[in-house]
TORKOL-4160 file (C-alpha; in steps of 0.2 Angstrom, whole numbers, padded with zeros to 4 digits, m for minus):
506
<pt num="1" X="0509" Y="0399" Z="0556"/>
<pt num="2" X="0492" Y="0393" Z="0551"/>
<pt num="3" X="0491" Y="0378" Z="0539"/>
<pt num="4" X="0476" Y="0369" Z="0532"/>
<pt num="5" X="0473" Y="0350" Z="0529"/>
<pt num="6" X="0470" Y="0345" Z="0511"/>
<pt num="7" X="0453" Y="0338" Z="0513"/>
<pt num="8" X="0444" Y="0353" Z="0519"/>
<pt num="9" X="0428" Y="0360" Z="0511"/>
<pt num="10" X="0436" Y="0375" Z="0501"/>
<pt num="11" X="0419" Y="0382" Z="0496"/>
<pt num="12" X="0413" Y="0384" Z="0514"/>
<pt num="13" X="0427" Y="0386" Z="0524"/>
<pt num="14" X="0428" Y="0405" Z="0524"/>
<pt num="15" X="0410" Y="0407" Z="0525"/>
<pt num="16" X="0408" Y="0413" Z="0543"/>
<pt num="17" X="0422" Y="0426" Z="0543"/>
<pt num="18" X="0416" Y="0442" Z="0550"/>
<pt num="19" X="0421" Y="0453" Z="0535"/>
<pt num="20" X="0409" Y="0464" Z="0527"/>
<pt num="21" X="0415" Y="0467" Z="0508"/>
<pt num="22" X="0408" Y="0479" Z="0496"/>
<pt num="23" X="0407" Y="0476" Z="0478"/>
<pt num="24" X="0405" Y="0493" Z="0469"/>
<pt num="25" X="0415" Y="0486" Z="0454"/>
<pt num="26" X="0406" Y="0470" Z="0453"/>
<pt num="27" X="0389" Y="0481" Z="0452"/>
<pt num="28" X="0395" Y="0487" Z="0434"/>
<pt num="29" X="0390" Y="0478" Z="0419"/>
<pt num="30" X="0397" Y="0461" Z="0417"/>
<pt num="31" X="0408" Y="0466" Z="0402"/>
<pt num="32" X="0420" Y="0475" Z="0415"/>
<pt num="33" X="0425" Y="0459" Z="0422"/>
<pt num="34" X="0423" Y="0440" Z="0423"/>
<pt num="35" X="0417" Y="0430" Z="0438"/>
<pt num="36" X="0431" Y="0421" Z="0446"/>
<pt num="37" X="0427" Y="0405" Z="0455"/>
<pt num="38" X="0437" Y="0397" Z="0470"/>
<pt num="39" X="0454" Y="0389" Z="0463"/>
<pt num="40" X="0459" Y="0379" Z="0479"/>
<pt num="41" X="0477" Y="0375" Z="0483"/>
<pt num="42" X="0484" Y="0359" Z="0492"/>
<pt num="43" X="0491" Y="0366" Z="0509"/>
<pt num="44" X="0490" Y="0385" Z="0511"/>
<pt num="45" X="0502" Y="0392" Z="0525"/>
<pt num="46" X="0504" Y="0410" Z="0531"/>
<pt num="47" X="0521" Y="0416" Z="0529"/>
<pt num="48" X="0517" Y="0434" Z="0535"/>
<pt num="49" X="0502" Y="0444" Z="0539"/>
<pt num="50" X="0503" Y="0464" Z="0539"/>
<pt num="51" X="0493" Y="0466" Z="0555"/>
<pt num="52" X="0494" Y="0485" Z="0555"/>
<pt num="53" X="0487" Y="0485" Z="0538"/>
<pt num="54" X="0473" Y="0473" Z="0543"/>
<pt num="55" X="0468" Y="0485" Z="0557"/>
<pt num="56" X="0467" Y="0499" Z="0546"/>
<pt num="57" X="0456" Y="0490" Z="0535"/>
<pt num="58" X="0445" Y="0485" Z="0550"/>
<pt num="59" X="0449" Y="0466" Z="0549"/>
<pt num="60" X="0453" Y="0456" Z="0565"/>
<pt num="61" X="0471" Y="0450" Z="0562"/>
<pt num="62" X="0469" Y="0436" Z="0574"/>
<pt num="63" X="0454" Y="0430" Z="0563"/>
<pt num="64" X="0465" Y="0431" Z="0548"/>
<pt num="65" X="0477" Y="0419" Z="0556"/>
<pt num="66" X="0464" Y="0405" Z="0557"/>
<pt num="67" X="0462" Y="0391" Z="0545"/>
<pt num="68" X="0447" Y="0401" Z="0538"/>
<pt num="69" X="0457" Y="0417" Z="0537"/>
<pt num="70" X="0472" Y="0408" Z="0528"/>
<pt num="71" X="0458" Y="0400" Z="0516"/>
<pt num="72" X="0453" Y="0417" Z="0511"/>
<pt num="73" X="0470" Y="0423" Z="0509"/>
<pt num="74" X="0475" Y="0409" Z="0498"/>
<pt num="75" X="0459" Y="0409" Z="0487"/>
<pt num="76" X="0453" Y="0392" Z="0495"/>
<pt num="77" X="0437" Y="0399" Z="0501"/>
<pt num="78" X="0429" Y="0417" Z="0503"/>
<pt num="79" X="0416" Y="0425" Z="0515"/>
<pt num="80" X="0398" Y="0426" Z="0510"/>
<pt num="81" X="0400" Y="0445" Z="0506"/>
<pt num="82" X="0414" Y="0442" Z="0494"/>
<pt num="83" X="0411" Y="0444" Z="0475"/>
<pt num="84" X="0427" Y="0437" Z="0468"/>
<pt num="85" X="0431" Y="0444" Z="0450"/>
<pt num="86" X="0444" Y="0446" Z="0437"/>
<pt num="87" X="0444" Y="0463" Z="0429"/>
<pt num="88" X="0446" Y="0467" Z="0411"/>
<pt num="89" X="0458" Y="0478" Z="0403"/>
<pt num="90" X="0469" Y="0480" Z="0389"/>
<pt num="91" X="0487" Y="0488" Z="0387"/>
<pt num="92" X="0502" Y="0494" Z="0378"/>
<pt num="93" X="0516" Y="0482" Z="0383"/>
<pt num="94" X="0533" Y="0489" Z="0378"/>
<pt num="95" X="0525" Y="0500" Z="0365"/>
<pt num="96" X="0514" Y="0486" Z="0357"/>
<pt num="97" X="0496" Y="0487" Z="0360"/>
<pt num="98" X="0486" Y="0471" Z="0367"/>
<pt num="99" X="0468" Y="0473" Z="0365"/>
<pt num="100" X="0464" Y="0461" Z="0379"/>
<pt num="101" X="0474" Y="0458" Z="0394"/>
<pt num="102" X="0465" Y="0457" Z="0411"/>
<pt num="103" X="0468" Y="0448" Z="0427"/>
<pt num="104" X="0476" Y="0433" Z="0422"/>
<pt num="105" X="0482" Y="0428" Z="0439"/>
<pt num="106" X="0473" Y="0439" Z="0451"/>
<pt num="107" X="0456" Y="0440" Z="0459"/>
<pt num="108" X="0447" Y="0455" Z="0467"/>
<pt num="109" X="0439" Y="0448" Z="0482"/>
<pt num="110" X="0429" Y="0464" Z="0486"/>
<pt num="111" X="0432" Y="0481" Z="0493"/>
<pt num="112" X="0434" Y="0487" Z="0511"/>
<pt num="113" X="0432" Y="0504" Z="0520"/>
<pt num="114" X="0448" Y="0509" Z="0529"/>
<pt num="115" X="0449" Y="0520" Z="0545"/>
<pt num="116" X="0446" Y="0536" Z="0535"/>
<pt num="117" X="0431" Y="0528" Z="0525"/>
<pt num="118" X="0441" Y="0526" Z="0509"/>
<pt num="119" X="0436" Y="0511" Z="0498"/>
<pt num="120" X="0451" Y="0499" Z="0496"/>
<pt num="121" X="0452" Y="0484" Z="0485"/>
<pt num="122" X="0457" Y="0468" Z="0492"/>
<pt num="123" X="0465" Y="0457" Z="0478"/>
<pt num="124" X="0474" Y="0440" Z="0477"/>
<pt num="125" X="0488" Y="0439" Z="0466"/>
<pt num="126" X="0493" Y="0421" Z="0461"/>
<pt num="127" X="0477" Y="0413" Z="0465"/>
<pt num="128" X="0474" Y="0403" Z="0449"/>
<pt num="129" X="0467" Y="0404" Z="0432"/>
<pt num="130" X="0454" Y="0416" Z="0426"/>
<pt num="131" X="0445" Y="0419" Z="0410"/>
<pt num="132" X="0460" Y="0431" Z="0405"/>
<pt num="133" X="0474" Y="0419" Z="0409"/>
<pt num="134" X="0477" Y="0415" Z="0390"/>
<pt num="135" X="0484" Y="0398" Z="0393"/>
<pt num="136" X="0493" Y="0403" Z="0409"/>
<pt num="137" X="0492" Y="0394" Z="0426"/>
<pt num="138" X="0487" Y="0409" Z="0435"/>
<pt num="139" X="0499" Y="0405" Z="0449"/>
<pt num="140" X="0513" Y="0415" Z="0456"/>
<pt num="141" X="0530" Y="0409" Z="0463"/>
<pt num="142" X="0536" Y="0412" Z="0480"/>
<pt num="143" X="0551" Y="0424" Z="0475"/>
<pt num="144" X="0540" Y="0437" Z="0466"/>
<pt num="145" X="0527" Y="0437" Z="0480"/>
<pt num="146" X="0540" Y="0440" Z="0493"/>
<pt num="147" X="0547" Y="0453" Z="0481"/>
<pt num="148" X="0531" Y="0462" Z="0481"/>
<pt num="149" X="0528" Y="0461" Z="0499"/>
<pt num="150" X="0546" Y="0468" Z="0503"/>
<pt num="151" X="0546" Y="0483" Z="0490"/>
<pt num="152" X="0528" Y="0488" Z="0491"/>
<pt num="153" X="0529" Y="0491" Z="0510"/>
<pt num="154" X="0546" Y="0498" Z="0509"/>
<pt num="155" X="0538" Y="0511" Z="0496"/>
<pt num="156" X="0524" Y="0514" Z="0509"/>
<pt num="157" X="0537" Y="0517" Z="0522"/>
<pt num="158" X="0546" Y="0530" Z="0511"/>
<pt num="159" X="0529" Y="0539" Z="0509"/>
<pt num="160" X="0527" Y="0535" Z="0491"/>
<pt num="161" X="0509" Y="0531" Z="0485"/>
<pt num="162" X="0508" Y="0511" Z="0482"/>
<pt num="163" X="0498" Y="0497" Z="0483"/>
<pt num="164" X="0501" Y="0487" Z="0499"/>
<pt num="165" X="0504" Y="0469" Z="0505"/>
<pt num="166" X="0491" Y="0462" Z="0517"/>
<pt num="167" X="0498" Y="0444" Z="0517"/>
<pt num="168" X="0510" Y="0431" Z="0509"/>
<pt num="169" X="0504" Y="0414" Z="0508"/>
<pt num="170" X="0512" Y="0398" Z="0502"/>
<pt num="171" X="0501" Y="0386" Z="0493"/>
<pt num="172" X="0510" Y="0369" Z="0496"/>
<pt num="173" X="0511" Y="0367" Z="0476"/>
<pt num="174" X="0524" Y="0370" Z="0464"/>
<pt num="175" X="0524" Y="0381" Z="0449"/>
<pt num="176" X="0533" Y="0378" Z="0433"/>
<pt num="177" X="0544" Y="0391" Z="0425"/>
<pt num="178" X="0562" Y="0389" Z="0419"/>
<pt num="179" X="0563" Y="0378" Z="0435"/>
<pt num="180" X="0551" Y="0371" Z="0448"/>
<pt num="181" X="0547" Y="0384" Z="0461"/>
<pt num="182" X="0536" Y="0384" Z="0477"/>
<pt num="183" X="0519" Y="0392" Z="0474"/>
<pt num="184" X="0513" Y="0408" Z="0484"/>
<pt num="185" X="0499" Y="0420" Z="0484"/>
<pt num="186" X="0500" Y="0439" Z="0489"/>
<pt num="187" X="0485" Y="0447" Z="0495"/>
<pt num="188" X="0487" Y="0465" Z="0489"/>
<pt num="189" X="0477" Y="0481" Z="0494"/>
<pt num="190" X="0474" Y="0496" Z="0483"/>
<pt num="191" X="0464" Y="0511" Z="0481"/>
<pt num="192" X="0458" Y="0503" Z="0466"/>
<pt num="193" X="0463" Y="0493" Z="0451"/>
<pt num="194" X="0459" Y="0505" Z="0438"/>
<pt num="195" X="0472" Y="0507" Z="0425"/>
<pt num="196" X="0475" Y="0516" Z="0409"/>
<pt num="197" X="0472" Y="0499" Z="0400"/>
<pt num="198" X="0455" Y="0498" Z="0408"/>
<pt num="199" X="0450" Y="0513" Z="0398"/>
<pt num="200" X="0459" Y="0507" Z="0383"/>
<pt num="201" X="0450" Y="0490" Z="0384"/>
<pt num="202" X="0433" Y="0499" Z="0380"/>
<pt num="203" X="0441" Y="0512" Z="0368"/>
<pt num="204" X="0447" Y="0498" Z="0357"/>
<pt num="205" X="0430" Y="0491" Z="0356"/>
<pt num="206" X="0421" Y="0508" Z="0352"/>
<pt num="207" X="0411" Y="0506" Z="0368"/>
<pt num="208" X="0406" Y="0523" Z="0372"/>
<pt num="209" X="0393" Y="0518" Z="0385"/>
<pt num="210" X="0406" Y="0508" Z="0394"/>
<pt num="211" X="0419" Y="0523" Z="0394"/>
<pt num="212" X="0405" Y="0534" Z="0401"/>
<pt num="213" X="0402" Y="0523" Z="0415"/>
<pt num="214" X="0420" Y="0520" Z="0419"/>
<pt num="215" X="0424" Y="0539" Z="0419"/>
<pt num="216" X="0409" Y="0541" Z="0432"/>
<pt num="217" X="0416" Y="0527" Z="0442"/>
<pt num="218" X="0434" Y="0533" Z="0443"/>
<pt num="219" X="0427" Y="0551" Z="0447"/>
<pt num="220" X="0416" Y="0544" Z="0461"/>
<pt num="221" X="0429" Y="0533" Z="0468"/>
<pt num="222" X="0445" Y="0544" Z="0466"/>
<pt num="223" X="0441" Y="0562" Z="0461"/>
<pt num="224" X="0424" Y="0566" Z="0468"/>
<pt num="225" X="0427" Y="0585" Z="0467"/>
<pt num="226" X="0425" Y="0583" Z="0448"/>
<pt num="227" X="0407" Y="0577" Z="0448"/>
<pt num="228" X="0401" Y="0595" Z="0444"/>
<pt num="229" X="0413" Y="0598" Z="0429"/>
<pt num="230" X="0405" Y="0602" Z="0412"/>
<pt num="231" X="0418" Y="0589" Z="0404"/>
<pt num="232" X="0422" Y="0576" Z="0417"/>
<pt num="233" X="0432" Y="0566" Z="0406"/>
<pt num="234" X="0444" Y="0580" Z="0403"/>
<pt num="235" X="0444" Y="0583" Z="0422"/>
<pt num="236" X="0448" Y="0566" Z="0426"/>
<pt num="237" X="0463" Y="0566" Z="0412"/>
<pt num="238" X="0470" Y="0581" Z="0421"/>
<pt num="239" X="0469" Y="0573" Z="0438"/>
<pt num="240" X="0477" Y="0558" Z="0432"/>
<pt num="241" X="0490" Y="0568" Z="0424"/>
<pt num="242" X="0494" Y="0577" Z="0440"/>
<pt num="243" X="0494" Y="0562" Z="0450"/>
<pt num="244" X="0506" Y="0552" Z="0439"/>
<pt num="245" X="0518" Y="0567" Z="0437"/>
<pt num="246" X="0520" Y="0568" Z="0456"/>
<pt num="247" X="0521" Y="0550" Z="0458"/>
<pt num="248" X="0535" Y="0548" Z="0446"/>
<pt num="249" X="0545" Y="0563" Z="0453"/>
<pt num="250" X="0544" Y="0553" Z="0470"/>
<pt num="251" X="0551" Y="0538" Z="0461"/>
<pt num="252" X="0566" Y="0548" Z="0455"/>
<pt num="253" X="0570" Y="0555" Z="0471"/>
<pt num="254" X="0573" Y="0538" Z="0478"/>
<pt num="255" X="0581" Y="0531" Z="0464"/>
<pt num="256" X="0567" Y="0519" Z="0461"/>
<pt num="257" X="0565" Y="0510" Z="0444"/>
<pt num="258" X="0548" Y="0502" Z="0440"/>
<pt num="259" X="0555" Y="0492" Z="0427"/>
<pt num="260" X="0538" Y="0487" Z="0417"/>
<pt num="261" X="0529" Y="0504" Z="0414"/>
<pt num="262" X="0516" Y="0497" Z="0403"/>
<pt num="263" X="0499" Y="0506" Z="0402"/>
<pt num="264" X="0491" Y="0492" Z="0411"/>
<pt num="265" X="0503" Y="0495" Z="0426"/>
<pt num="266" X="0498" Y="0513" Z="0428"/>
<pt num="267" X="0484" Y="0517" Z="0440"/>
<pt num="268" X="0471" Y="0531" Z="0439"/>
<pt num="269" X="0473" Y="0533" Z="0457"/>
<pt num="270" X="0492" Y="0537" Z="0456"/>
<pt num="271" X="0498" Y="0523" Z="0466"/>
<pt num="272" X="0513" Y="0512" Z="0461"/>
<pt num="273" X="0507" Y="0495" Z="0456"/>
<pt num="274" X="0514" Y="0478" Z="0450"/>
<pt num="275" X="0531" Y="0476" Z="0458"/>
<pt num="276" X="0539" Y="0464" Z="0445"/>
<pt num="277" X="0556" Y="0468" Z="0439"/>
<pt num="278" X="0557" Y="0484" Z="0450"/>
<pt num="279" X="0573" Y="0489" Z="0458"/>
<pt num="280" X="0581" Y="0503" Z="0468"/>
<pt num="281" X="0598" Y="0509" Z="0460"/>
<pt num="282" X="0614" Y="0506" Z="0469"/>
<pt num="283" X="0628" Y="0517" Z="0459"/>
<pt num="284" X="0619" Y="0531" Z="0451"/>
<pt num="285" X="0617" Y="0532" Z="0432"/>
<pt num="286" X="0601" Y="0538" Z="0422"/>
<pt num="287" X="0602" Y="0523" Z="0410"/>
<pt num="288" X="0601" Y="0511" Z="0424"/>
<pt num="289" X="0590" Y="0496" Z="0419"/>
<pt num="290" X="0587" Y="0480" Z="0429"/>
<pt num="291" X="0572" Y="0471" Z="0420"/>
<pt num="292" X="0577" Y="0456" Z="0410"/>
<pt num="293" X="0564" Y="0459" Z="0397"/>
<pt num="294" X="0568" Y="0478" Z="0395"/>
<pt num="295" X="0582" Y="0474" Z="0382"/>
<pt num="296" X="0582" Y="0492" Z="0374"/>
<pt num="297" X="0581" Y="0502" Z="0390"/>
<pt num="298" X="0563" Y="0508" Z="0386"/>
<pt num="299" X="0559" Y="0509" Z="0405"/>
<pt num="300" X="0577" Y="0514" Z="0411"/>
<pt num="301" X="0577" Y="0526" Z="0427"/>
<pt num="302" X="0580" Y="0542" Z="0416"/>
<pt num="303" X="0566" Y="0538" Z="0404"/>
<pt num="304" X="0552" Y="0536" Z="0417"/>
<pt num="305" X="0545" Y="0554" Z="0415"/>
<pt num="306" X="0545" Y="0552" Z="0396"/>
<pt num="307" X="0536" Y="0536" Z="0397"/>
<pt num="308" X="0524" Y="0542" Z="0409"/>
<pt num="309" X="0519" Y="0556" Z="0396"/>
<pt num="310" X="0518" Y="0543" Z="0383"/>
<pt num="311" X="0506" Y="0532" Z="0393"/>
<pt num="312" X="0495" Y="0547" Z="0398"/>
<pt num="313" X="0494" Y="0551" Z="0380"/>
<pt num="314" X="0486" Y="0534" Z="0376"/>
<pt num="315" X="0474" Y="0538" Z="0391"/>
<pt num="316" X="0470" Y="0554" Z="0382"/>
<pt num="317" X="0467" Y="0545" Z="0366"/>
<pt num="318" X="0455" Y="0533" Z="0374"/>
<pt num="319" X="0445" Y="0548" Z="0382"/>
<pt num="320" X="0444" Y="0559" Z="0366"/>
<pt num="321" X="0426" Y="0554" Z="0362"/>
<pt num="322" X="0420" Y="0560" Z="0379"/>
<pt num="323" X="0431" Y="0576" Z="0379"/>
<pt num="324" X="0423" Y="0584" Z="0365"/>
<pt num="325" X="0411" Y="0580" Z="0351"/>
<pt num="326" X="0422" Y="0588" Z="0337"/>
<pt num="327" X="0439" Y="0578" Z="0336"/>
<pt num="328" X="0450" Y="0592" Z="0333"/>
<pt num="329" X="0443" Y="0601" Z="0349"/>
<pt num="330" X="0446" Y="0585" Z="0359"/>
<pt num="331" X="0463" Y="0583" Z="0352"/>
<pt num="332" X="0467" Y="0601" Z="0357"/>
<pt num="333" X="0460" Y="0600" Z="0374"/>
<pt num="334" X="0469" Y="0584" Z="0378"/>
<pt num="335" X="0486" Y="0591" Z="0371"/>
<pt num="336" X="0484" Y="0606" Z="0382"/>
<pt num="337" X="0481" Y="0594" Z="0397"/>
<pt num="338" X="0496" Y="0583" Z="0393"/>
<pt num="339" X="0507" Y="0599" Z="0393"/>
<pt num="340" X="0504" Y="0601" Z="0411"/>
<pt num="341" X="0514" Y="0585" Z="0415"/>
<pt num="342" X="0531" Y="0593" Z="0415"/>
<pt num="343" X="0528" Y="0609" Z="0425"/>
<pt num="344" X="0519" Y="0598" Z="0438"/>
<pt num="345" X="0533" Y="0585" Z="0437"/>
<pt num="346" X="0547" Y="0598" Z="0438"/>
<pt num="347" X="0539" Y="0607" Z="0453"/>
<pt num="348" X="0538" Y="0590" Z="0463"/>
<pt num="349" X="0555" Y="0585" Z="0458"/>
<pt num="350" X="0564" Y="0602" Z="0462"/>
<pt num="351" X="0555" Y="0604" Z="0478"/>
<pt num="352" X="0561" Y="0586" Z="0483"/>
<pt num="353" X="0578" Y="0589" Z="0477"/>
<pt num="354" X="0580" Y="0605" Z="0487"/>
<pt num="355" X="0575" Y="0595" Z="0503"/>
<pt num="356" X="0588" Y="0582" Z="0499"/>
<pt num="357" X="0601" Y="0595" Z="0497"/>
<pt num="358" X="0595" Y="0603" Z="0514"/>
<pt num="359" X="0589" Y="0619" Z="0505"/>
<pt num="360" X="0575" Y="0628" Z="0513"/>
<pt num="361" X="0574" Y="0643" Z="0500"/>
<pt num="362" X="0573" Y="0643" Z="0481"/>
<pt num="363" X="0586" Y="0649" Z="0469"/>
<pt num="364" X="0586" Y="0649" Z="0450"/>
<pt num="365" X="0602" Y="0638" Z="0449"/>
<pt num="366" X="0597" Y="0626" Z="0462"/>
<pt num="367" X="0594" Y="0612" Z="0449"/>
<pt num="368" X="0610" Y="0616" Z="0440"/>
<pt num="369" X="0618" Y="0612" Z="0458"/>
<pt num="370" X="0608" Y="0596" Z="0459"/>
<pt num="371" X="0611" Y="0591" Z="0442"/>
<pt num="372" X="0630" Y="0593" Z="0443"/>
<pt num="373" X="0630" Y="0582" Z="0459"/>
<pt num="374" X="0621" Y="0568" Z="0449"/>
<pt num="375" X="0634" Y="0570" Z="0435"/>
<pt num="376" X="0648" Y="0568" Z="0446"/>
<pt num="377" X="0640" Y="0553" Z="0454"/>
<pt num="378" X="0636" Y="0545" Z="0437"/>
<pt num="379" X="0654" Y="0548" Z="0432"/>
<pt num="380" X="0661" Y="0540" Z="0449"/>
<pt num="381" X="0649" Y="0525" Z="0452"/>
<pt num="382" X="0644" Y="0534" Z="0468"/>
<pt num="383" X="0629" Y="0526" Z="0477"/>
<pt num="384" X="0613" Y="0536" Z="0474"/>
<pt num="385" X="0606" Y="0533" Z="0492"/>
<pt num="386" X="0621" Y="0534" Z="0502"/>
<pt num="387" X="0628" Y="0549" Z="0494"/>
<pt num="388" X="0613" Y="0560" Z="0498"/>
<pt num="389" X="0611" Y="0552" Z="0516"/>
<pt num="390" X="0629" Y="0556" Z="0520"/>
<pt num="391" X="0628" Y="0574" Z="0514"/>
<pt num="392" X="0620" Y="0577" Z="0530"/>
<pt num="393" X="0636" Y="0575" Z="0538"/>
<pt num="394" X="0645" Y="0586" Z="0527"/>
<pt num="395" X="0635" Y="0602" Z="0530"/>
<pt num="396" X="0649" Y="0608" Z="0542"/>
<pt num="397" X="0664" Y="0599" Z="0534"/>
<pt num="398" X="0679" Y="0608" Z="0528"/>
<pt num="399" X="0682" Y="0607" Z="0509"/>
<pt num="400" X="0691" Y="0590" Z="0505"/>
<pt num="401" X="0685" Y="0582" Z="0521"/>
<pt num="402" X="0667" Y="0578" Z="0517"/>
<pt num="403" X="0662" Y="0560" Z="0522"/>
<pt num="404" X="0653" Y="0558" Z="0505"/>
<pt num="405" X="0669" Y="0560" Z="0496"/>
<pt num="406" X="0673" Y="0542" Z="0500"/>
<pt num="407" X="0659" Y="0536" Z="0489"/>
<pt num="408" X="0667" Y="0544" Z="0472"/>
<pt num="409" X="0680" Y="0535" Z="0462"/>
<pt num="410" X="0688" Y="0551" Z="0460"/>
<pt num="411" X="0686" Y="0561" Z="0477"/>
<pt num="412" X="0691" Y="0577" Z="0470"/>
<pt num="413" X="0676" Y="0578" Z="0459"/>
<pt num="414" X="0665" Y="0578" Z="0474"/>
<pt num="415" X="0678" Y="0591" Z="0483"/>
<pt num="416" X="0673" Y="0603" Z="0468"/>
<pt num="417" X="0654" Y="0601" Z="0470"/>
<pt num="418" X="0655" Y="0601" Z="0489"/>
<pt num="419" X="0664" Y="0618" Z="0489"/>
<pt num="420" X="0649" Y="0626" Z="0479"/>
<pt num="421" X="0636" Y="0617" Z="0490"/>
<pt num="422" X="0644" Y="0625" Z="0506"/>
<pt num="423" X="0643" Y="0642" Z="0497"/>
<pt num="424" X="0625" Y="0640" Z="0493"/>
<pt num="425" X="0621" Y="0634" Z="0511"/>
<pt num="426" X="0630" Y="0649" Z="0519"/>
<pt num="427" X="0616" Y="0660" Z="0513"/>
<pt num="428" X="0603" Y="0648" Z="0520"/>
<pt num="429" X="0593" Y="0652" Z="0537"/>
<pt num="430" X="0593" Y="0639" Z="0550"/>
<pt num="431" X="0607" Y="0630" Z="0559"/>
<pt num="432" X="0617" Y="0615" Z="0553"/>
<pt num="433" X="0608" Y="0603" Z="0565"/>
<pt num="434" X="0592" Y="0609" Z="0558"/>
<pt num="435" X="0597" Y="0606" Z="0541"/>
<pt num="436" X="0603" Y="0588" Z="0545"/>
<pt num="437" X="0587" Y="0584" Z="0553"/>
<pt num="438" X="0578" Y="0590" Z="0537"/>
<pt num="439" X="0590" Y="0579" Z="0526"/>
<pt num="440" X="0589" Y="0564" Z="0537"/>
<pt num="441" X="0570" Y="0565" Z="0536"/>
<pt num="442" X="0571" Y="0566" Z="0517"/>
<pt num="443" X="0586" Y="0555" Z="0512"/>
<pt num="444" X="0583" Y="0537" Z="0517"/>
<pt num="445" X="0597" Y="0527" Z="0525"/>
<pt num="446" X="0589" Y="0510" Z="0521"/>
<pt num="447" X="0580" Y="0505" Z="0504"/>
<pt num="448" X="0575" Y="0488" Z="0498"/>
<pt num="449" X="0592" Y="0484" Z="0489"/>
<pt num="450" X="0592" Y="0470" Z="0476"/>
<pt num="451" X="0605" Y="0459" Z="0484"/>
<pt num="452" X="0595" Y="0460" Z="0502"/>
<pt num="453" X="0579" Y="0455" Z="0493"/>
<pt num="454" X="0588" Y="0440" Z="0484"/>
<pt num="455" X="0596" Y="0435" Z="0500"/>
<pt num="456" X="0578" Y="0434" Z="0508"/>
<pt num="457" X="0571" Y="0425" Z="0493"/>
<pt num="458" X="0584" Y="0412" Z="0492"/>
<pt num="459" X="0583" Y="0408" Z="0510"/>
<pt num="460" X="0564" Y="0406" Z="0508"/>
<pt num="461" X="0563" Y="0396" Z="0493"/>
<pt num="462" X="0578" Y="0384" Z="0495"/>
<pt num="463" X="0579" Y="0382" Z="0514"/>
<pt num="464" X="0562" Y="0387" Z="0519"/>
<pt num="465" X="0570" Y="0400" Z="0530"/>
<pt num="466" X="0560" Y="0416" Z="0532"/>
<pt num="467" X="0572" Y="0424" Z="0545"/>
<pt num="468" X="0580" Y="0435" Z="0532"/>
<pt num="469" X="0564" Y="0440" Z="0525"/>
<pt num="470" X="0557" Y="0445" Z="0541"/>
<pt num="471" X="0572" Y="0454" Z="0546"/>
<pt num="472" X="0572" Y="0465" Z="0530"/>
<pt num="473" X="0554" Y="0469" Z="0530"/>
<pt num="474" X="0556" Y="0475" Z="0549"/>
<pt num="475" X="0571" Y="0486" Z="0544"/>
<pt num="476" X="0563" Y="0494" Z="0529"/>
<pt num="477" X="0548" Y="0499" Z="0541"/>
<pt num="478" X="0559" Y="0513" Z="0546"/>
<pt num="479" X="0570" Y="0518" Z="0532"/>
<pt num="480" X="0575" Y="0536" Z="0539"/>
<pt num="481" X="0580" Y="0530" Z="0556"/>
<pt num="482" X="0598" Y="0526" Z="0560"/>
<pt num="483" X="0594" Y="0509" Z="0568"/>
<pt num="484" X="0611" Y="0505" Z="0576"/>
<pt num="485" X="0616" Y="0486" Z="0573"/>
<pt num="486" X="0609" Y="0486" Z="0557"/>
<pt num="487" X="0619" Y="0498" Z="0547"/>
<pt num="488" X="0626" Y="0485" Z="0536"/>
<pt num="489" X="0609" Y="0484" Z="0528"/>
<pt num="490" X="0612" Y="0501" Z="0521"/>
<pt num="491" X="0628" Y="0496" Z="0513"/>
<pt num="492" X="0629" Y="0493" Z="0493"/>
<pt num="493" X="0632" Y="0477" Z="0487"/>
<pt num="494" X="0650" Y="0470" Z="0485"/>
<pt num="495" X="0655" Y="0465" Z="0468"/>
<pt num="496" X="0650" Y="0448" Z="0470"/>
<pt num="497" X="0633" Y="0452" Z="0478"/>
<pt num="498" X="0628" Y="0463" Z="0463"/>
<pt num="499" X="0610" Y="0458" Z="0456"/>
<pt num="500" X="0610" Y="0465" Z="0438"/>
<pt num="501" X="0594" Y="0458" Z="0432"/>
<pt num="502" X="0577" Y="0457" Z="0440"/>
<pt num="503" X="0563" Y="0446" Z="0433"/>
<pt num="504" X="0545" Y="0448" Z="0430"/>
<pt num="505" X="0539" Y="0432" Z="0438"/>
<pt num="506" X="0525" Y="0428" Z="0427"/>
């Protein structure tokens, strides 16, 4: 662990780091962002460095563990190539439009090229106030920082598009929320931090020039194949719709609940972003909500596809002036594009669900078979992750003897479905062994369960013990492996371990 003294020269400490940042977003007109000067913290200490991600970004991990590296990761000082800025954006929050939000506690240091030549943002979250803080302190507490690190890296291991965590750093200072909490910063890596709300920000101001600039930038960065289109804004809308439809389908297939699907939390790239009150379901039910601020279930698990369409409709509204000069024509073209969400989402969901059930071929009633299983799970408090994982053991089981039946309050409900499923499998090609291999590579054994995250957070914040955090991160790096000796991490919570609410952390 690297720790810095409090009397250092914060501005110059990181100046000699050998990191060549690019600054493509900072080259846009200054109304797209605000400069973000250093906001030094008292005593930064490196909690965890994602060395594999550092290597992918072409950064020497050993260098990041030096005092100069930790200074950069905490916001105490930046290399000469950095151009720290806070991005401007707006957003609908729980359906209510806020015309100016922006990075109130985050700073984009700059951009890096990964091994494949892709441009990636490096952002510090919790690094101090910016022009967009609206009276807030711009800081983050340790608990939400550890949650973001754990869940974002767990999503990556599951193969779901996501922002990632490069490092977690404590600040040596307290933040004040409902209680006094240790402060921390997470270094986040993203394909970009362009959001639906970024487009809304300029649309709300009637700034057509900025919208055109933003569309061109987004296409250059994420969808360069659209450059030659006669209607680039429409092409961008369609590309984002496809990316978000496939992303949300992947969420649904692992029981993930984002918790705060505001338009400023949906990326243009199609990555999952902003892990605040997020959670994975234990017992399956489509109405499951964990977020303490989602009082009416707007962002419940089963509502996520509908909210995605609602949010994408707001993107379409922002782009209307660029889609066609005639408003009626623009609305018709945007509406036609939005109608593609459902078939794209359905195709991704159905293909994924077939894999979860071990089906290699397609039949018209496959989704009825899947839906009936989900209904039985909802009526029997069956664990979402373990039910699907255990199915791999039941491909050759006799009716009434399946291992998964023990997860159902009324096992006979599973027995009825299991018999139907065995009948469907009897017409499938391949052996039971091949089927089990497919299913185990699709259905994770380990997810970032709320009670495990809470255990790690409590140990770190109350006892300065990062052992549970480190252990959980390592286990979640291999979610599909059996990992003998750690099977208890796959267990759902006992009644007294249940975490029923999660919090945004702002």
